[in-house]
The first five atom37 places (N, CA, C, CB, O) and aatype in JSON, in Angstrom:
{
  "aatype": [12, 0, 6, 1, 15, 3, 1, 14, 2, 15, 11, 15, 1, 16, 11, 14, 1, 14, 14, 6, 5, 16, 10, 6, 6, 9, 1, 18, 10, 11, 13, 10, 9, 3, 11, 11, 19, 14, 19, 16, 19, 11, 12, 15, 2, 2, 6, 6, 19, 15, 7, 16, 9, 6, 18, 18, 3, 0, 0, 13, 9, 1, 10, 16, 1, 16, 3, 7, 14, 2, 10, 13, 9, 13, 11, 8, 3, 9, 11, 18, 10, 13, 6, 2],
  "atom_mask": [
    [1, 1, 1, 1, 1],
    [1, 1, 1, 1, 1],
    [1, 1, 1, 1, 1],
    [1, 1, 1, 1, 1],
    [1, 1, 1, 1, 1],
    [1, 1, 1, 1, 1],
    [1, 1, 1, 1, 1],
    [1, 1, 1, 1, 1],
    [1, 1, 1, 1, 1],
    [1, 1, 1, 1, 1],
    [1, 1, 1, 1, 1],
    [1, 1, 1, 1, 1],
    [1, 1, 1, 1, 1],
    [1, 1, 1, 1, 1],
    [1, 1, 1, 1, 1],
    [1, 1, 1, 1, 1],
    [1, 1, 1, 1, 1],
    [1, 1, 1, 1, 1],
    [1, 1, 1, 1, 1],
    [1, 1, 1, 1, 1],
    [1, 1, 1, 1, 1],
    [1, 1, 1, 1, 1],
    [1, 1, 1, 1, 1],
    [1, 1, 1, 1, 1],
    [1, 1, 1, 1, 1],
    [1, 1, 1, 1, 1],
    [1, 1, 1, 1, 1],
    [1, 1, 1, 1, 1],
    [1, 1, 1, 1, 1],
    [1, 1, 1, 1, 1],
    [1, 1, 1, 1, 1],
    [1, 1, 1, 1, 1],
    [1, 1, 1, 1, 1],
    [1, 1, 1, 1, 1],
    [1, 1, 1, 1, 1],
    [1, 1, 1, 1, 1],
    [1, 1, 1, 1, 1],
    [1, 1, 1, 1, 1],
    [1, 1, 1, 1, 1],
    [1, 1, 1, 1, 1],
    [1, 1, 1, 1, 1],
    [1, 1, 1, 1, 1],
    [1, 1, 1, 1, 1],
    [1, 1, 1, 1, 1],
    [1, 1, 1, 1, 1],
    [1, 1, 1, 1, 1],
    [1, 1, 1, 1, 1],
    [1, 1, 1, 1, 1],
    [1, 1, 1, 1, 1],
    [1, 1, 1, 1, 1],
    [1, 1, 1, 0, 1],
    [1, 1, 1, 1, 1],
    [1, 1, 1, 1, 1],
    [1, 1, 1, 1, 1],
    [1, 1, 1, 1, 1],
    [1, 1, 1, 1, 1],
    [1, 1, 1, 1, 1],
    [1, 1, 1, 1, 1],
    [1, 1, 1, 1, 1],
    [1, 1, 1, 1, 1],
    [1, 1, 1, 1, 1],
    [1, 1, 1, 1, 1],
    [1, 1, 1, 1, 1],
    [1, 1, 1, 1, 1],
    [1, 1, 1, 1, 1],
    [1, 1, 1, 1, 1],
    [1, 1, 1, 1, 1],
    [1, 1, 1, 0, 1],
    [1, 1, 1, 1, 1],
    [1, 1, 1, 1, 1],
    [1, 1, 1, 1, 1],
    [1, 1, 1, 1, 1],
    [1, 1, 1, 1, 1],
    [1, 1, 1, 1, 1],
    [1, 1, 1, 1, 1],
    [1, 1, 1, 1, 1],
    [1, 1, 1, 1, 1],
    [1, 1, 1, 1, 1],
    [1, 1, 1, 1, 1],
    [1, 1, 1, 1, 1],
    [1, 1, 1, 1, 1],
    [1, 1, 1, 1, 1],
    [1, 1, 1, 1, 1],
    [1, 1, 1, 1, 1]
  ],
  "atom_positions": [
    [[-27.88, 16.39, 45.86], [-26.41, 16.35, 45.11], [-26.32, 15.23, 44.38], [-25.14, 16.36, 46.04], [-26.51, 14.21, 45.06]],
    [[-26.05, 15.01, 42.93], [-25.64, 13.53, 42.85], [-24.13, 14.22, 42.31], [-26.72, 12.25, 41.64], [-23.56, 15.24, 41.92]],
    [[-24.01, 12.57, 42.67], [-22.26, 12.16, 43.44], [-21.21, 12.11, 41.93], [-22.22, 9.94, 44.5], [-21.34, 11.34, 40.97]],
    [[-20.37, 12.98, 42.1], [-19.72, 12.9, 40.74], [-18.51, 11.58, 40.67], [-18.97, 14.5, 40.45], [-18.31, 11.15, 41.81]],
    [[-17.78, 10.96, 39.72], [-17.21, 9.58, 39.94], [-16.02, 10.3, 39.43], [-17.84, 8.1, 39.14], [-16.11, 11.2, 38.6]],
    [[-14.97, 9.92, 39.92], [-13.04, 10.86, 39.42], [-12.75, 9.81, 38.41], [-11.24, 10.93, 41.01], [-11.79, 9.84, 37.65]],
    [[-14.0, 8.52, 38.5], [-12.89, 8.03, 36.91], [-13.89, 8.47, 35.04], [-12.67, 5.37, 37.02], [-15.06, 8.24, 34.75]],
    [[-13.23, 8.86, 34.53], [-13.59, 9.42, 33.51], [-14.23, 8.68, 32.95], [-12.83, 9.88, 32.87], [-14.33, 7.53, 33.38]],
    [[-14.96, 9.11, 31.66], [-15.68, 7.86, 30.47], [-14.82, 7.85, 30.03], [-16.86, 7.93, 29.4], [-13.89, 8.63, 29.84]],
    [[-15.24, 6.16, 29.66], [-14.25, 5.61, 29.15], [-14.34, 5.93, 27.76], [-14.18, 4.29, 29.47], [-13.3, 5.83, 27.12]],
    [[-15.58, 6.36, 27.07], [-16.22, 6.68, 25.73], [-15.16, 7.75, 25.5], [-17.94, 7.21, 25.68], [-14.1, 7.59, 24.88]],
    [[-15.73, 9.17, 26.26], [-15.09, 9.45, 25.43], [-13.6, 10.18, 25.16], [-15.84, 9.83, 25.07], [-13.23, 11.31, 24.83]],
    [[-12.94, 8.83, 25.53], [-11.3, 9.04, 25.34], [-10.83, 8.42, 24.4], [-10.43, 8.66, 26.38], [-9.71, 8.77, 24.05]],
    [[-11.54, 7.23, 23.62], [-11.35, 6.49, 22.67], [-11.09, 7.28, 21.43], [-12.37, 5.65, 22.61], [-11.77, 8.21, 21.0]],
    [[-10.2, 6.87, 21.01], [-10.57, 7.29, 19.57], [-10.79, 6.59, 18.92], [-9.92, 7.87, 18.9], [-10.58, 5.38, 18.99]],
    [[-11.52, 7.54, 17.65], [-12.13, 6.51, 16.25], [-10.78, 5.6, 15.63], [-12.83, 7.72, 14.65], [-9.55, 5.54, 15.63]],
    [[-11.51, 5.23, 15.34], [-11.04, 3.58, 14.5], [-10.19, 4.83, 12.88], [-13.4, 1.93, 13.73], [-10.7, 5.73, 12.22]],
    [[-9.18, 4.39, 12.86], [-8.64, 4.85, 11.3], [-9.29, 4.25, 10.18], [-7.13, 4.49, 11.04], [-9.49, 3.05, 10.38]],
    [[-9.74, 4.69, 8.97], [-9.99, 4.27, 8.66], [-9.97, 2.89, 7.1], [-10.28, 5.0, 9.13], [-9.74, 3.34, 5.98]],
    [[-10.11, 2.1, 7.18], [-9.9, 0.85, 6.47], [-8.9, 1.04, 5.18], [-11.34, 0.28, 6.01], [-7.82, 0.48, 4.97]],
    [[-9.66, 2.09, 4.32], [-8.83, 2.21, 3.58], [-8.0, 4.26, 2.75], [-9.64, 1.13, 2.69], [-8.58, 5.24, 2.28]],
    [[-7.78, 4.21, 2.78], [-7.39, 6.36, 2.72], [-7.14, 5.99, 1.66], [-5.98, 7.54, 3.65], [-7.76, 6.88, 1.09]],
    [[-6.65, 5.29, 0.71], [-6.84, 5.9, -0.69], [-5.23, 6.27, -1.32], [-7.88, 7.42, -0.53], [-4.72, 6.42, -2.43]],
    [[-4.89, 6.31, -0.19], [-3.27, 6.64, -0.64], [-2.38, 5.9, -1.55], [-2.45, 6.6, 0.47], [-1.55, 6.4, -2.3]],
    [[-2.76, 4.16, -1.34], [-2.47, 3.15, -2.35], [-2.55, 3.32, -3.9], [-3.28, 2.17, -2.07], [-1.73, 2.87, -4.69]],
    [[-3.57, 3.99, -4.19], [-4.51, 4.58, -5.47], [-3.47, 5.9, -5.74], [-6.52, 5.12, -4.96], [-2.44, 5.82, -6.41]],
    [[-3.74, 6.6, -5.35], [-3.05, 7.7, -5.39], [-1.96, 7.46, -6.07], [-2.82, 8.2, -4.25], [-1.9, 7.54, -7.3]],
    [[-1.09, 7.17, -5.37], [0.71, 6.49, -5.6], [0.72, 5.65, -6.87], [1.33, 5.23, -4.15], [1.36, 5.75, -7.91]],
    [[0.05, 5.02, -6.56], [0.33, 4.21, -8.04], [0.12, 4.73, -9.05], [-0.33, 3.12, -8.31], [0.98, 5.04, -9.87]],
    [[-0.8, 4.86, -9.12], [-1.58, 6.32, -10.25], [-0.41, 7.77, -10.8], [-3.16, 7.37, -8.94], [-0.43, 8.44, -11.83]],
    [[0.14, 7.81, -10.09], [1.04, 8.68, -9.85], [2.55, 7.84, -10.91], [1.14, 8.87, -7.93], [3.19, 8.36, -11.83]],
    [[2.72, 6.33, -10.25], [3.99, 5.82, -10.97], [3.42, 5.43, -12.17], [4.83, 4.61, -10.27], [4.2, 5.26, -13.1]],
    [[2.21, 5.23, -12.36], [2.04, 4.69, -14.19], [1.82, 5.82, -14.84], [0.65, 3.6, -14.7], [2.06, 5.82, -16.05]],
    [[1.28, 7.12, -14.19], [1.46, 8.18, -15.4], [2.56, 8.42, -15.66], [0.95, 9.41, -15.28], [2.78, 8.49, -16.87]],
    [[3.77, 8.66, -14.71], [5.02, 9.03, -14.92], [5.98, 8.07, -15.67], [5.5, 9.34, -13.72], [6.77, 8.53, -16.49]],
    [[5.89, 6.34, -15.33], [6.4, 5.41, -15.72], [7.6, 6.01, -14.86], [6.37, 5.09, -17.25], [8.51, 6.61, -15.42]],
    [[7.58, 5.82, -13.49], [8.15, 6.02, -12.77], [9.27, 4.4, -12.93], [7.21, 6.48, -11.61], [8.78, 3.35, -12.5]],
    [[10.03, 4.4, -13.26], [10.87, 2.8, -12.92], [10.98, 2.52, -11.16], [12.86, 2.89, -13.65], [11.8, 3.16, -10.51]],
    [[10.32, 1.78, -10.68], [10.17, 0.37, -9.19], [11.13, -0.22, -9.88], [8.49, -0.88, -8.82], [11.48, -0.41, -11.05]],
    [[11.65, -0.59, -8.18], [11.51, -2.32, -7.97], [11.15, -2.57, -6.64], [12.92, -3.23, -8.23], [11.32, -1.84, -5.67]],
    [[10.43, -4.13, -6.74], [9.69, -4.41, -6.12], [10.3, -5.25, -5.32], [8.76, -4.68, -6.65], [11.01, -5.87, -6.11]],
    [[10.61, -5.93, -3.64], [10.82, -6.4, -3.05], [9.8, -7.81, -2.78], [11.08, -5.52, -2.41], [8.65, -7.75, -2.32]],
    [[10.65, -9.27, -3.24], [9.26, -9.91, -3.49], [9.05, -10.51, -1.6], [9.37, -11.5, -5.07], [9.97, -10.07, -0.91]],
    [[8.23, -11.2, -0.98], [8.65, -11.47, 0.25], [9.08, -12.79, 0.34], [7.71, -11.2, 1.15], [8.91, -13.54, 1.3]],
    [[9.71, -13.05, -0.8], [11.29, -14.28, -0.01], [12.28, -13.42, -0.86], [11.44, -16.69, -0.6], [12.98, -13.87, -1.78]],
    [[12.25, -12.41, -0.53], [13.76, -11.77, -1.02], [13.85, -11.32, -1.96], [14.79, -12.44, -1.15], [14.44, -10.24, -2.01]],
    [[13.35, -11.88, -3.11], [13.43, -11.74, -4.87], [13.58, -9.9, -5.02], [11.52, -12.53, -5.87], [13.25, -9.11, -4.14]],
    [[13.98, -9.63, -5.99], [14.11, -8.25, -6.42], [13.85, -8.4, -7.81], [15.48, -7.55, -6.12], [14.6, -8.92, -8.63]],
    [[12.32, -7.71, -8.07], [12.16, -7.48, -9.38], [12.29, -5.96, -10.2], [10.96, -7.99, -9.52], [12.11, -5.27, -9.2]],
    [[12.41, -5.31, -10.92], [12.36, -3.72, -12.19], [11.28, -3.77, -13.16], [13.85, -3.55, -13.39], [10.61, -4.63, -13.73]],
    [[11.38, -2.69, -13.13], [10.57, -2.83, -14.51], [9.51, -1.45, -14.37], [0.0, 0.0, 0.0], [9.88, -0.63, -13.52]],
    [[8.6, -1.22, -14.89], [8.04, -0.27, -14.29], [6.21, -0.59, -14.0], [8.44, 1.0, -15.21], [5.92, -1.6, -14.64]],
    [[5.39, -0.23, -13.52], [4.59, -0.35, -13.38], [2.64, -0.09, -14.2], [5.16, -0.02, -12.61], [1.88, 0.88, -14.15]],
    [[2.47, -1.49, -14.87], [1.25, -0.94, -16.46], [-0.11, -0.94, -15.6], [1.01, -2.5, -18.25], [-1.21, -0.62, -16.06]],
    [[0.11, -1.26, -14.53], [-1.88, -1.57, -14.21], [-1.61, -2.0, -12.89], [-3.0, -3.09, -15.29], [-0.5, -2.3, -12.45]],
    [[-2.92, -2.02, -12.17], [-2.97, -2.89, -10.69], [-4.61, -2.78, -10.58], [-1.96, -2.03, -9.07], [-5.26, -2.19, -11.44]],
    [[-5.19, -3.41, -9.45], [-5.91, -3.47, -8.8], [-5.67, -4.34, -7.74], [-6.73, -3.57, -9.37], [-4.67, -4.98, -7.45]],
    [[-7.33, -4.21, -6.93], [-7.25, -4.81, -5.67], [-6.21, -6.0, -5.34], [-8.52, -5.26, -5.44], [-5.89, -6.32, -4.19]],
    [[-5.91, -6.37, -6.06], [-4.82, -8.19, -5.56], [-4.2, -7.6, -6.59], [-5.46, -10.36, -5.76], [-4.41, -6.48, -6.13]],
    [[-3.45, -7.31, -7.86], [-2.18, -7.34, -8.01], [-1.69, -5.68, -9.15], [-1.9, -9.05, -8.71], [-2.29, -4.7, -9.6]],
    [[-0.2, -6.27, -9.17], [0.39, -5.38, -10.52], [1.07, -6.1, -10.9], [1.12, -4.1, -10.48], [1.74, -7.07, -10.57]],
    [[0.72, -5.23, -12.08], [1.79, -5.83, -13.95], [2.9, -4.85, -13.96], [0.72, -5.48, -16.01], [3.04, -3.67, -14.29]],
    [[3.5, -5.6, -13.58], [5.43, -4.59, -13.63], [5.89, -5.1, -15.14], [7.19, -5.42, -11.99], [6.12, -6.29, -15.31]],
    [[6.03, -4.09, -16.32], [6.58, -4.16, -17.27], [8.07, -4.17, -17.38], [6.08, -3.41, -17.81], [8.85, -3.34, -16.92]],
    [[8.37, -5.39, -18.14], [10.24, -4.92, -17.92], [10.88, -5.03, -18.95], [11.22, -5.79, -16.93], [10.24, -5.81, -19.65]],
    [[11.74, -4.74, -19.46], [12.52, -4.78, -20.74], [13.76, -6.1, -20.47], [13.29, -3.05, -21.04], [14.17, -6.71, -21.46]],
    [[14.09, -6.32, -19.58], [14.73, -7.65, -19.36], [14.64, -8.98, -19.09], [15.18, -7.57, -18.82], [15.41, -9.87, -18.71]],
    [[13.09, -8.84, -19.5], [12.57, -10.04, -19.58], [10.83, -9.88, -19.1], [0.0, 0.0, 0.0], [10.32, -8.81, -18.75]],
    [[10.25, -10.97, -19.17], [8.45, -10.96, -19.26], [8.19, -10.1, -18.63], [7.52, -12.09, -18.75], [8.82, -9.48, -17.77]],
    [[6.65, -9.96, -19.3], [6.18, -8.84, -17.9], [5.71, -10.03, -16.97], [4.57, -7.44, -18.24], [5.74, -11.26, -17.08]],
    [[5.1, -8.83, -15.63], [4.86, -10.26, -14.94], [3.7, -9.07, -13.67], [6.89, -11.44, -14.1], [3.72, -7.92, -13.23]],
    [[2.85, -10.32, -13.56], [1.64, -9.69, -12.28], [1.58, -10.57, -11.68], [0.12, -9.22, -12.52], [1.49, -11.73, -12.07]],
    [[1.66, -9.92, -9.95], [2.36, -9.72, -8.67], [1.34, -10.07, -7.85], [2.95, -8.31, -8.36], [0.97, -9.04, -7.29]],
    [[1.02, -10.54, -7.66], [0.23, -10.72, -6.18], [0.35, -9.51, -5.13], [0.86, -12.07, -5.37], [1.43, -9.5, -4.53]],
    [[-0.57, -8.46, -4.78], [0.55, -7.59, -3.78], [0.53, -7.9, -2.45], [0.35, -6.03, -3.74], [0.75, -7.02, -1.62]],
    [[0.21, -9.38, -2.02], [0.64, -9.9, -0.46], [1.77, -10.59, -0.8], [-0.46, -10.93, 0.44], [2.17, -11.28, 0.15]],
    [[2.59, -10.69, -2.02], [3.47, -11.32, -2.6], [4.82, -10.36, -2.59], [2.92, -11.76, -3.92], [6.0, -10.56, -2.86]],
    [[3.75, -8.76, -1.97], [5.33, -7.78, -2.2], [5.72, -7.19, -0.64], [5.05, -6.05, -3.5], [5.01, -6.94, 0.33]],
    [[6.84, -7.11, -0.81], [7.28, -7.17, 0.9], [7.34, -5.22, 0.66], [9.43, -8.39, 1.48], [6.6, -4.8, 1.55]],
    [[7.7, -4.46, 0.17], [7.81, -3.1, -0.13], [8.22, -3.02, -1.99], [9.12, -2.41, 1.03], [8.62, -4.01, -2.59]],
    [[7.99, -1.58, -2.68], [8.8, -1.08, -3.72], [9.09, -0.11, -3.4], [8.41, -0.99, -4.86], [8.83, 0.61, -2.44]],
    [[9.87, -0.04, -4.5], [10.36, 1.86, -3.87], [11.35, 1.99, -5.82], [12.31, 1.95, -1.41], [11.97, 1.35, -6.67]],
    [[10.89, 3.1, -5.53], [11.48, 4.08, -6.86], [13.17, 4.18, -7.83], [11.38, 5.57, -6.17], [13.74, 3.1, -7.7]],
    [[13.38, 4.43, -8.05], [14.52, 4.09, -8.62], [15.09, 4.93, -9.46], [14.41, 3.06, -9.17], [16.15, 4.64, -10.01]]
  ]
}
């Protein structure tokens, strides 16, 4: 009879790696654009800018503002954004 190990198989206990891209960011940005939801963007340097998102891609968003020029904001410079 073969000996059984009391140690659990480590491969069977590891969780699968989460996906790199869930597409939730894309879905949310499309929602904000389609509904023209006013947002405030908090930047890495704690500056805040407000407007509506008109366009986005993998690297940046375009924020359309009424109180100043439109902005292209790199995503890596965004701390977070919230709906107004």
